[in-house]
C-alpha positions in Angstrom: 25.1 24.9 9.2 25.7 21.1 7.1 22.9 20.1 5.0 20.6 17.5 6.8 21.3 14.0 5.3 17.8 12.3 5.0 17.1 8.2 5.2 13.5 7.4 4.1 12.0 4.4 6.0 11.6 1.6 3.6 7.8 0.7 5.3 5.9 3.3 7.0 4.0 2.4 10.0 -0.1 2.7 10.6 -1.3 6.0 12.0 -3.1 5.1 15.0 -6.4 6.4 16.0 -6.7 9.4 17.5 -9.4 9.2 19.9 -7.1 6.1 21.1 -4.4 7.7 21.5 -1.9 7.0 24.8 0.7 9.6 25.8 4.0 9.2 24.6 3.3 5.0 23.4 3.1 5.6 19.2 6.3 7.3 18.0 6.5 7.8 14.4 8.1 6.7 11.2 12.0 9.0 11.9 13.8 10.6 14.3 16.4 13.5 14.1 20.5 13.2 15.3 23.1 15.0 15.0 26.5 13.9 16.9 29.1 16.1 19.0 33.0 15.5 19.4 34.6 17.7 21.1 37.5 19.7 18.7 34.8 19.1 15.6 31.5 20.4 17.6 28.3 19.4 16.1 28.6 17.3 13.3 26.4 14.7 10.8 22.8 16.4 11.3 20.6 13.6 9.9 16.8 12.2 9.6 16.9 8.3 9.6 14.4 5.8 10.3 13.3 5.8 14.2 14.5 2.6 15.5 16.8 1.6 18.7 20.0 3.4 19.2 23.1 1.2 19.4 25.5 2.8 22.5 28.0 1.1 24.5 27.3 -0.8 27.7 29.8 1.5 29.2 28.3 5.1 28.1 27.9 7.4 30.6 24.6 8.6 30.2 23.7 4.9 31.5 25.9 5.2 34.5 26.2 8.4 35.6 22.8 10.0 33.9 24.9 12.4 31.7 21.2 13.3 29.8 19.3 16.4 29.3 15.5 17.0 27.7 12.3 19.2 26.7 9.3 18.6 25.6 6.8 20.7 23.3 4.2 20.4 20.8 3.1 20.9 17.3 -0.2 22.2 16.5 -2.6 22.1 13.9 -4.7 24.6 13.2 -8.3 24.9 11.7 -6.9 25.5 8.3 -4.2 23.1 8.5 -0.9 25.2 9.6 1.3 23.1 11.7 2.9 25.7 14.1 5.0 25.3 17.5 4.6 27.8 20.5 7.5 29.3 21.9 10.2 26.3 20.6 13.2 28.8 21.1 12.8 29.5 25.0 12.8 25.3 24.7 16.2 25.2 22.8 17.2 28.2 25.2 16.3 26.2 28.8 17.9 23.1 27.1 21.2 25.0 26.6 20.6 25.9 30.3 20.3 22.5 31.5 23.2 21.3 29.3 25.5 23.9 31.2 24.5 22.9 34.5 25.1 19.2 33.5 28.2 19.9 31.8 26.9 19.0 28.4 27.7 20.7 25.1 25.4 23.6 24.2 23.9 23.3 20.7 23.6 26.1 18.7 20.0 27.8 18.4 19.9 26.9 14.6 20.7 23.6 14.5 18.6 22.5 17.2 15.5 24.7 16.0 16.1 22.8 12.3 16.1 19.4 14.0 12.5 19.7 15.6 11.1 21.6 12.6 12.6 19.6 9.4 11.4 16.5 11.6 8.1 18.0 12.0 7.9 18.9 8.3 8.9 15.4 7.6 6.0 13.6 9.7 3.5 16.1 9.4 0.8 13.6 8.1 1.5 12.3 11.9 -0.4 15.7 13.6 -3.6 15.0 14.5 -6.6 17.4 13.8 -9.3 16.2 16.3 -10.2 18.7 18.9 -7.3 18.8 21.4 -4.7 16.5 20.2 -0.9 17.4 19.2 2.2 16.0 18.4 4.3 16.1 21.2 8.2 16.6 20.4 11.1 15.4 22.8 14.2 16.6 22.1 17.0 15.2 24.6 20.8 14.9 24.6 23.1 12.2 26.0 26.4 11.5 26.7 27.8 8.9 25.1 31.7 8.4 25.8 32.4 4.3 26.4 34.0 4.7 29.6 33.5 4.4 33.6 34.4 7.4 35.9 32.1 10.0 36.5 34.1 12.9 33.9 31.6 14.9 31.5 31.5 13.4 27.8 33.0 14.4 24.9 31.3 12.6 22.7 27.3 12.9 22.7 24.4 13.3 20.2 21.3 15.3 20.2 17.9 13.2 18.9 14.7 14.3 18.1 11.5 11.8 18.6 7.8 12.8 18.3 4.4 11.2 18.7 1.3 12.4 18.6 -0.9 12.7 21.3 -4.7 13.2 22.5 -6.7 15.7 24.1 -4.6 15.7 28.2 -8.4 16.2 29.6 -11.0 13.8 27.3 -13.2 14.1 29.7 -13.0 18.0 30.9 -11.0 20.1 33.2 -11.6 18.3 36.2 -9.4 19.3 39.3 -6.9 17.1 41.0 -6.0 16.1 44.4 -2.8 17.2 45.6 -0.8 15.6 48.8 2.3 17.6 50.5 5.2 15.4 50.3 6.7 15.1 53.7 9.3 12.4 53.4 11.1 12.4 49.8 12.6 15.7 48.2 12.8 16.4 44.6 16.0 19.0 44.6 17.9 21.4 46.2 18.8 24.9 45.6 22.8 24.4 44.0 21.6 21.1 42.8 19.6 19.7 39.2 16.2 20.9 40.2 16.3 24.0 37.9 17.6 21.8 34.8 15.2 19.6 32.7 17.2 16.2 33.6 16.0 12.4 34.0 17.6 12.4 37.4 15.5 15.2 39.1 12.3 12.8 37.8 13.2 10.1 38.4 14.1 11.2 42.1 9.9 12.0 42.3 8.9 8.5 41.2 8.7 7.1 44.8 6.6 9.9 46.3 4.4 10.3 43.4 3.9 6.1 43.3 2.9 6.8 47.3 0.3 9.4 46.4 -1.5 7.5 43.9 -1.9 4.6 45.9 -3.3 7.1 48.7 -5.7 8.5 46.5 -4.0 11.8 45.2 -3.0 12.6 41.7 0.3 14.4 42.8 2.6 15.4 45.2 3.5 19.2 46.0 7.3 19.2 46.8 8.7 20.9 49.5 12.1 22.9 49.7 15.0 20.5 50.9 16.5 22.8 53.4 13.5 23.6 55.9 10.8 21.3 54.3 8.6 24.2 54.7 8.4 26.1 51.4 6.3 25.1 48.3 7.9 24.0 44.8 6.9 22.5 42.1 3.4 19.8 42.0 4.5 16.8 40.7 6.4 17.7 37.5 5.0 20.9 37.3 4.9 24.7 38.6 2.1 25.5 40.6 0.5 29.1 41.1 -2.2 30.3 43.8 -4.9 33.0 44.0 -4.8 34.4 47.5 -7.3 37.2 48.2 -7.1 38.7 44.6 -3.5 38.4 44.2 -1.4 35.0 42.2 1.3 33.6 43.9 4.1 31.1 42.9 7.0 29.8 44.2 10.4 32.1 43.0 13.1 30.2 40.7 15.4 30.0 43.4 17.6 27.4 41.7 15.5 24.1 42.8 12.6 24.9 40.6 12.6 24.3 36.8 11.9 27.5 35.1 8.7 26.3 33.5 7.5 28.1 30.0 4.1 27.6 30.1 4.3 29.1 34.0 6.3 32.2 32.3 3.4 32.6 29.8 1.2 32.5 32.6 2.7 35.3 34.8 3.1 37.7 31.4 -0.9 37.1 30.6 -1.7 37.5 34.1 0.1 40.7 34.4 -1.1 41.7 31.2 -4.9 41.3 32.8 -4.0 43.8 35.6 -3.0 40.9 38.3 -0.7 41.5 41.0 1.8 38.4 40.7 3.9 37.6 43.5 7.1 35.3 42.7 8.3 34.3 46.0 8.7 31.7 49.3 5.3 30.2 49.9 4.9 27.9 52.5 2.6 25.2 52.9 1.4 26.6 56.1 0.8 29.7 54.4 -1.5 28.4 51.8 -3.7 26.2 54.7 -4.1 29.2 56.8 -5.0 31.0 53.9 -7.7 28.4 53.1 -9.0 28.4 56.6 -9.4 32.1 56.3 -11.5 31.7 53.2 -8.7 33.7 51.2 -7.3 31.0 49.0 -9.6 31.3 46.0 -7.7 28.7 43.4 -4.8 26.6 42.9 -3.2 25.3 39.4 -0.2 23.5 38.1 1.2 24.7 35.2 3.4 22.7 32.3 3.6 21.9 28.6 1.2 18.2 28.4 -1.6 19.9 30.5 -1.2 23.6 30.1 -2.8 24.0 33.5 -4.2 21.2 35.7 -6.7 23.3 38.3 -5.9 21.6 42.1 -9.5 20.7 44.1 -7.9 19.6 47.0 -5.0 19.9 49.3 -3.9 17.8 51.6 -1.3 17.6 54.5 -0.6 15.2 57.3 -4.5 15.2 58.7 -5.3 18.7 57.0 -7.6 18.3 54.0 -9.0 21.7 52.3 -11.2 21.9 49.2 -9.9 24.8 46.6 -12.6 26.5 44.5 -15.6 24.1 45.5 -13.1 21.6 43.7 -14.7 23.3 40.7 -11.8 24.9 37.8 -11.5 28.5 38.8 -12.3 31.3 36.5 -8.8 32.7 36.0 -7.2 29.1 35.5 -10.1 28.6 33.0 -9.0 31.8 31.4 -5.6 30.6 31.2 -6.3 27.6 29.8 -8.7 28.8 27.1 -6.3 31.7 26.4 -3.1 29.6 25.8 -4.9 26.8 24.3 -6.1 29.3 21.3 -3.2 30.5 20.8 -1.6 27.2 20.3 -4.3 26.1 18.2 -4.7 29.4 16.5 -8.2 29.9 17.5 -7.0 33.6 19.6 -4.4 35.9 18.0 -0.8 35.3 18.7 0.3 39.3 19.9 3.2 38.0 21.8 5.6 36.3 18.9 5.0 33.1 20.6 4.2 30.9 17.2 6.4 29.2 14.9 4.8 28.3 11.6 6.5 24.8 10.5 4.2 24.5 7.3 
């Protein structure tokens, strides 16, 4: 692998107050880039001052959404160590997304070094206050400057980072969810299993509609039968019904979440039966009516787990876990965040220490 060329910023930014951090706003001083050209492969890895990208107006990413991304965090432990959580899983998923979106896969070592070397360089940006972290956004874009729906032969892999505050500054409060019955996020055979911007663009209208009606997120239904649940907002979702954990199976239209995978592994270790299968919205509302819908939560990198306190569909509304975080949801949150911030021993090999 080529040596990373480093160009340091002439002037460093003033770092924001950790108590006022807004997600995704305060980018650090530098970013990592590496180019891909067909026939040459990946080349010219570099860390440069953070700034605008210069791309051709005809670049395919702008017209045909040739783009994929990932999201993960760097955590500062009590002794000052900076570490990552399941970073190789993120890289593996990014390459799966690349294959689906006809972008070049990137060698794990190169993708990893782009992340770790940038985090090392920006280590002073990793906040130390409770529940804060450095958010890491690797992404890949197709840059061929030509109109026409074809795969790009010139691409870039880029990593940017920014400090983020606690996701729940006022505590782990349950959210209200509405079952979306108009728009569809993804369909089997489409791009639902890939982490690509188009999936999120497709979700905006429903999310905006839900927010205007007093709901935090939408619960997506499948695009064929319009009855089986898939994801909640931009997260995977789980339910505890009659002591059993239910979560939608990875059928090709559901993102294979890394937090989802971690939760399933922990739950099985704790003795819970976990079913990955099709779950209809009606099944959940019937369980609520019978008193067996005990807990519900979303899972994702940003929130880790997000407890659900109310489900609504049409004119039906049900309260989950008395609109309080349930014991299993709380245990998952405590265990995962404990591992991520070094408060709980990592017995699964999930942590990568950076510096």
